[in-house]
N, C-alpha and C positions, 0 to 999 in steps of 0.2 A: 502494499499500500503506499503509494507518495502520498508527501503530506506537502502542500503549497499552500505560500502564504502572500497577503493581497499588501504587498507594498504603500499604495500609493491611497491607504489609508490611515497608512501611519501621521503623525507631526511628523515635518522637518528636527532635523536637530541641528542645521548649520545653519544660522543665517547668512542673507544675501553676504558676498566678499564685503560691500561699497559699504555694510552694518556692522561687521565686526566689532569692537576695541579699538580704536583708533591705537597708535602705539605712544599718542602723547595724552592718548585719557580723554581727547575733548569731546565725544561725545561719548561719555561715564552713563547720564543719566540716559539718557535714550537708551546705549546697549543695557541698560538692567533691568529697564520697564522691558525692550520685548524678552532679553534672555527671563525673564520672571513667565511672563508668557509660552514662552516657550516650555518650559520647564513642566509647567501647568498644564499642558497639550501633552506630556505625557503622565500629568498626576505624579510629579515631580518635589511640586512646591514647596511641600511639605519640610523636602528633605533638607532642602538650605538653612529652614526658619525654624526648625524643629532640633535639627542634632546642633550645637552647639563645639564638637569634638573637631578642635583645630589640627589634632595630628591625623599622617593618614589614618588610614583600616581597609587594609590590600583585603581581606578576607569579604567585608561589606560590598553587594559590588551595584546598590542603588547608592551608593558614596563614593565608588567609583563614576560610576554612570554619568552620574552628577559634577562629579572633578571633569571627564572629560568632556562631558557638552561646553561645560564653560570653556576650559585651554581650547576648544575647536575654536570657541567665536572669541578671539582674540588673533590682530593681526598677528603678532608675533611674541616672540622673548619681550623684546624692547620695552613693553608695554609695564612689565616691573621695575626696570630700570628706570622709570622715573618723575621725575619731581624731587618733590621732599625724604621716599626712601628709594631703599635698592634693596629688590631680593633679589636671591643666587637663585641661578636654575636646580643647586641644589636643596635648594630650601623650599622653593614648589614642589619636588620631587616630594619632599618629606610632611607636603602641607597637605589635607583629606581637603573636601568641596567646603563647606564650612572656612578654612583656614585661608582657602584663596579666595574667597566669594568677601574675606572681612580684610585681607592686605588688601585688592584689589578697592574697597570705599576709602582703606586708608590711604590713598595713595592720588583717588582719582577723583573720589568722590564731595 
């Protein structure tokens, strides 16, 4: 028995390239609202608001999914080295979804 999936009914996980978080954070608040809607469409909004664990928990599939959606929707790693603070790639690697969400708000919010 073959199982088929209708991927056309799934909401997207990527914003259009022009809507991703700019490296200088100029579009932060628009990006945040759009990403919040995207996470909501996947039933993952509560994951970002209810789980305040800063550190990454690789065993938590939903946290890893939210983390991936956030990271796929930034223009590049330079977004983490803008303005007042700088977060290294090693720091990002150790952060969970909430940690990344909060770091971006502190830098660009």
